[in-house]
N, C-alpha and C positions, 0 to 999 in steps of 0.2 A: 284274463284278457282285459286291458284297460278300455273303458268306454271313452267316447269323445269328451264327455264332461270331466271325467277323471283326469284325462290327459291335459285338459285346459287348466285344471286346478294344480296339477303337478308343475306345469309350465309357469303358472303364476307364482307358486312358492319358490321355484328356482330363480325366477326373475327378481323377486323381492330379496332373496338371499344374496344374489349378485350385487344388488344395490347396497345392501348393508355391508358386504365385504368391501365394496368400492369406497363407501363412506369411511370405513375403518382405515383403509389404506391411505386415503387422502388426509385423514385427521392425524395420521402418524408422520406425514411428510414434514421435514424440518422447515421452520419458517426462515425466510431470508434474513440474514444478519444485517443490522443497521450499522451506521458508522460510529466508530469509537471517538470519544472526546480526545482532543489534543491538537497539536500543530504538525502538519504533514507537508513534506516538501515534494516538489515535482519539477521537472525540467523538460524542455523540448527545443528543437532548433528553430530559430526565427529567421529573419531576413539576413542579418549580419552575424549572428552568433546565438549562443544558448540563451534561452529565457528561463529564469528560475523563479519559482513561486513558493510561498508558504501559505497553506490553507489551514485556518483554525476552525475546529468543529467543537461546538458546545451543545450539549443535550441533543446530539445527533443531527444538528443543523449547521450549515456553513455560515459562520458569523463574520469572518474576515478573510480577505485574500490580499496578500502583500506580494508585489512583483519587485524583485531585486533590480538594482541598477544593471543596465545591459547596453549592448552596442547598437541597438536599433536606432533608426533615424528619429531624433527626439520629436520634431514637429509633426511627424506622421504617427509615431508609435504611442506617444504619451496620451493624446486624446482617445485613441483606440483602446488602449489598456484601461483607461478610466471608465470608458463606456462599457467594455466587456465585463469588468469586475462588478459594476453596478447591476448589469443584466444577469450575471451568474448568481449573484447574491439574491436578487429578486426572484429568479426562477428556481433557486436551489438546485440547479442543474447546469451542466455544460451544453445542453441542447439549445444553444443560442446561435444567432447568425454572425458571421464574420463582419467586420467593419469594412465598408467599401473604401478602397484605396490603401488598406493596410491588411491585406489578406494574409501574408506570411506571418506577420506579428500576431494577428488575431488567432490564426491556427495554432501558433506556438503557445499562446496563453491558454487556449482551450485544452490542448494536449497535456500541458504541464499540470493544469488543475485536475484533469482526468487522472493523471498518474498519482497525484497526491490523494485523490479520493479513493483510488484503488488501495492505497496503503491504509487509509482510514478504515476500509472495509475488511482488511485482512485480519483474521483472528487466529492466533497461534494456540497450540495446545499448552495448557498450564503444565508447569513442571520445570525441571532443570535439564537442559539439553546440551550435549557435548558435540563439538565440531572441530575438525582439523583442516589445515591447509598449509601450503608452503609459503614461507615468508622470504626474507632476503637470503638467509643462509641456514635456515632450520625449519622444522615443522612447528607451526603455531597451534596450540590447543586452547580452546575457549570453552567456558561454561556460560550458557545463556539461561537466565531465569525468566520464565513467563508467568505472569499472574493476571487473572482476569482477561486473558486473551491478548495482553499487551506485553511488550518486552520491558521488563522491570530492571534487569541488571545484566551487564556483560562483563565477564572477568577473563583476562588472559591468564591461564593457569600454568602454561609452560611454553617456553620458546628459548632459543639460543642465538637469536640475532644479536648483532653488535650492540651492546648496552647503551652507549652514549648516543648512538644514532636511533635505535629502536624505541627508547624510552618515551620520547614525545608521542609516538603513535600509540604505545601501550597506555599512556595516560589519557590521551584525547579521543581516540577513535571509539572506545566503548561508550563514553558519555555521549558522543555525537550520534551513535547508533540508537541509544535509548531515546534521545531527544527526537530523532527523525522517525523512530519506529520502523527503521529500514536499515539494511546493511549497506545500502547504496549511498555512501556519504563521501565527502571530500577528503582526499588523502592529506596527511600532514607533510608539508614541504620538507624535503631532505630525508624523509623516511617513507618514501612511496611504496616500496616493496613490502615493508613490514605492515604499513597501513592496509595495503591490498590483501595481504595474508590474513589479517584480522577480519576484514570484511568477508573474505571467502570462507573463513572458518565459521563465522556466524551464519553465513548462507548454508554451509554444510550442516550446521546444527538445526536450522529452521526451514531450509529451502523445501524440504519434502512435506512440511506440515500442511 
């Protein structure tokens, strides 16, 4: 039969053991991934149309934000965009206030930068991944090479879409995906379905990563 003192000692040992186990569990938890270097695109709906941005990351920090020409009202949007870009760069975060009088444009810039930063934080599994999707008139097969968590190469290895129409997409979309580090890129004019097929095939290859 255990005495009160023995029970206290056993309880203390169990408590210390639980602390050690807990410490071990916490130490094995993966650290949050930082942002990868590169330029990442994002877009969001503004007051009159889409607002597109390119966000540059160097050494894990936001070093530049470029906002593409857009349909927003210039005398309202331009000062707001300039102010927001400066504040986001200073804060290294999109947790900034909207500019009074330019709420829709402000929210679009913040959301677009957020989207770009999510892309910068996405790390894919290294290796060669195969994906398939329907193009204009055939199944498009791609191979996506990932190195260091980033998309290093996209190759269209098989398709039977109309050659003189599809070739522009086959030549341009893979490079655009590597540059954007995302399959969500602009389609090639005149080859929309082939372009979308390549994007969808890359998403099929990487979307589950």
